[in-house]
DRENKOLMI-413852 format. One record per residue (C-alpha): residue in one letter; x, y, z. Coordinates in steps of 0.001 Angstrom, whole numbers, plus 500000, padded with zeros to 6 digits. Example, Ala and Ser with C-alpha at 12.3 -4.5 7.8 and 13.67 -1.06 7.14 Angstrom:
BEGIN
  r      xx      yy      zz
  a  512300  495500  507800
  s  513670  498940  507140
END
This chain:
BEGIN
  r      xx      yy      zz
  x  766003  160105  271418
  x  763137  159028  269150
  x  763130  155409  267932
  x  764891  152645  269861
  x  765272  148977  268963
  x  765744  146614  271914
  x  767117  143145  271187
  x  766422  140510  273834
  x  763168  139601  275575
  x  764435  138166  278846
  x  764082  139689  282300
  x  766392  142635  281602
  x  764739  143328  278259
  x  761309  143312  279871
  x  762296  145776  282601
  x  764067  148056  280124
  x  761136  148207  277711
  x  758664  148929  280524
  x  760864  151784  281771
  x  761276  153163  278252
  x  757506  153165  277795
  x  757192  155204  280999
  x  759413  157900  279480
  x  757877  158637  276065
  x  759492  162067  275770
  x  762870  160309  275586
  x  761842  157035  273941
  x  759164  158120  271504
  x  758929  154738  269775
  x  760145  151371  271081
  x  760566  148174  269073
  x  761418  144823  270649
  x  762983  141893  268797
  x  763969  138396  269880
  x  764405  134885  268556
  x  761251  133963  270525
  x  758668  136446  269314
  x  756036  135146  271756
  x  758128  136585  274605
  x  758185  139940  272835
  x  754422  139832  272414
  x  753893  139004  276103
  x  756059  141975  277100
  x  754200  144223  274651
  x  750849  143217  276182
  x  752150  143957  279676
  x  753506  147343  278575
  x  750181  148239  276951
  x  748230  147245  280070
  x  750497  149204  282413
  x  751310  152281  280365
  x  749004  152368  277356
  x  752053  152479  275073
  x  752164  150240  271991
  x  755401  148313  271400
  x  756255  146844  268001
  x  757561  143266  268104
  x  759747  141357  265663
  x  761344  137951  265255
  x  765111  137975  264744
  x  768117  135715  265111
  x  770622  138215  266510
  x  773546  136215  265118
  x  772239  136529  261549
  x  774000  139779  260652
  x  772376  140349  257213
  x  768876  139734  258600
  x  769515  141948  261618
  x  770970  144690  259421
  x  767850  144567  257257
  x  765604  144776  260332
  x  767507  147785  261699
  x  767253  149536  258333
  x  763540  148723  258150
  x  762776  150115  261627
  x  765189  153053  261410
  x  766068  153403  265120
  x  768465  155989  266450
  x  769869  153468  268939
  x  770064  149669  269199
  x  770006  148447  272812
  x  771524  144974  273032
  x  770002  143045  275950
  x  770567  139635  274386
  x  773261  137132  275402
  x  776946  138166  275490
  x  777716  135642  272732
  x  775773  137866  270342
  x  777490  141197  271023
  x  779851  141168  268050
  x  777169  140180  265541
  x  774896  142982  266740
  x  777783  145462  266594
  x  778485  144346  263017
  x  774844  144952  262100
  x  774888  148412  263696
  x  777990  149314  261705
  x  776383  148089  258491
  x  773156  150004  259177
  x  774865  153130  260546
  x  773193  153113  263982
  x  774513  153723  267513
  x  774939  150716  269829
  x  774566  150108  273588
  x  774912  146949  275685
  x  775079  145915  279347
  x  777624  143076  279322
  x  780791  142454  277354
  x  781363  139753  274798
  x  782394  136228  275676
  x  782864  133284  273311
  x  780113  130696  273388
  x  782596  127834  273771
  x  784646  129342  276621
  x  783682  131115  279853
  x  786066  134014  279344
  x  784722  137532  279088
  x  787040  140379  278129
  x  786639  143751  276457
  x  789414  143183  273923
  x  787069  141825  271252
  x  784741  144825  271480
  x  787456  147440  272015
  x  788865  146307  268662
  x  785751  147880  267062
  x  786601  151356  268372
  x  788193  152643  265171
  x  785411  151312  262953
  x  782688  153028  264986
  x  784709  156244  265250
  x  785368  156339  261507
  x  781621  156111  260844
  x  780764  158741  263452
  x  778871  156187  265537
  x  778755  155506  269277
  x  779220  152110  270907
  x  778551  152415  274646
  x  779629  149191  276350
  x  778750  147755  279743
  x  775943  150172  280583
  x  774078  148173  283199
  x  774612  148475  286943
  x  777822  146507  287194
  x  779410  147175  284861
  x  777908  150578  284199
  x  776849  152506  287289
  x  779879  151199  289195
  x  782224  152592  286542
  x  780411  155949  286520
  x  780663  156205  290313
  x  784384  155391  290263
  x  785231  157856  287494
  x  783047  160593  289038
  x  784940  160231  292315
  x  788243  160398  290444
  x  787248  163541  288539
  x  785408  165472  291239
  x  786371  164291  294730
  x  789738  162533  294789
  x  793149  163346  293383
  x  793773  159684  292711
  x  792361  156223  293375
  x  794947  153713  294533
  x  792666  150913  295728
  x  789125  150043  294721
  x  786721  147403  296016
  x  783327  146982  294340
  x  780827  145178  296582
  x  777767  143748  294825
  x  775116  142811  297389
  x  771680  141419  296613
  x  769471  142212  299587
  x  766323  140604  298191
  x  764735  137305  299210
  x  762286  135641  296830
  x  761913  132499  298923
  x  763393  130212  296276
  x  766099  127696  297156
  x  768105  128460  294015
  x  767589  131183  291443
  x  769977  133483  289609
  x  769691  137263  289288
  x  770060  137097  285506
  x  770445  134514  282743
  x  771271  131234  284575
  x  773875  130031  282080
  x  775778  133327  282089
  x  775505  133596  285869
  x  776912  130108  286463
  x  779700  130623  283915
  x  780649  133869  285634
  x  780591  132446  289153
  x  782550  129283  288345
  x  785279  131080  286370
  x  788594  131717  288169
  x  788631  134894  290245
  x  790976  137667  289128
  x  791937  140944  290718
  x  794404  143690  289844
  x  797477  144047  292054
  x  800537  146210  291410
  x  800296  146216  287646
  x  799236  142639  286970
  x  796305  140274  287227
  x  796311  137792  290102
  x  794201  134669  289551
  x  792738  132447  292270
  x  790333  129474  292137
  x  786662  130400  291941
  x  784773  131090  295181
  x  787756  130410  297453
  x  788213  133871  299000
  x  785322  134929  301201
  x  784706  137863  303514
  x  781746  138772  305702
  x  780586  142374  305372
  x  777831  144231  307210
  x  775899  146062  304475
  x  773912  149099  305564
  x  770193  148418  305284
  x  770775  144741  304483
  x  772928  143302  307255
  x  775870  140874  307301
  x  776423  138916  304089
  x  779096  136551  302846
  x  780762  137968  299753
  x  783173  136214  297412
  x  786067  137542  295373
  x  785279  137289  291647
  x  786353  138724  288336
  x  784080  141295  286723
  x  784589  143167  283486
  x  784586  146719  284832
  x  787894  145969  286540
  x  789480  145662  283098
  x  788283  149084  281968
  x  788834  150855  285298
  x  792491  149852  285607
  x  792979  150990  282023
  x  791507  154443  282600
  x  792864  154840  286144
  x  796436  153714  285428
  x  797694  154616  288909
  x  795389  151980  290432
  x  797412  149630  292624
  x  794649  147215  293596
  x  791145  146633  292225
  x  788791  143882  293379
  x  785184  142839  292816
  x  783043  141016  295388
  x  779567  139499  295100
  x  777300  138144  297834
  x  775807  134646  297741
  x  773717  132799  300295
  x  774615  129353  301592
  x  771723  127747  299681
  x  773029  129143  296389
  x  776548  127863  297095
  x  775240  124406  298051
  x  773183  124079  294868
  x  776071  125334  292743
  x  778393  122770  294347
  x  775981  119963  293468
  x  775738  121180  289861
  x  779532  121225  289642
  x  779856  117762  291161
  x  777493  116232  288597
  x  779210  118006  285704
  x  776454  120452  284788
  x  778585  123620  284937
  x  781189  122617  282353
END
């Protein structure tokens, strides 16, 4: 794949860059850029200590399209991997179009002022990327990402059709903290407190957030409470599996997480 530019120096960016450095035959040169360059430099030091691979670091405001375009042209990557915040997706896509470089992200766009994430804003770019002969691979994390691949693989290779689909996201880890999110806290809280939606007989059904709960015994983990939520892969899966009658997404949360989230809501910190 040669050169790759990663944008975003949070937890996901750190893991991704470390894994890229472990696979130099695929990622021959990795650059890392973020608004906080000190985070990039800390990741680069860790990568060098663990793998001996040197990572270039850069300062960039990902929402400054001209500056980001100039940085992409300066580095000359084959692929830009967007691991920044979802608010910045469209700006980074604009810069990739301007610089003529392929694009990949792990979460779809949502407006900064409203907790509403949908693919429609990014799907609108399809023609522009196609006309330039460029790829934009959206939602390529675990969920969305791996979950969509699993579902479509089953449809193509094992099943004639998929009528109902339930995606169960279970975190079996325990870090001993009373309250901590699996990814960016702001995005996590916005996602969890948004109304739940699921697909049923050709339309979206909306219910209040965190009101539908089931207990499920996960193999290797044990019983966990899981809550019905909305997640973006449902939007793409019902589009590409049009015969789908019902599609739902569930995520597990411990009682301590729910209690802390309730307090944050009650004092107005989740608005």
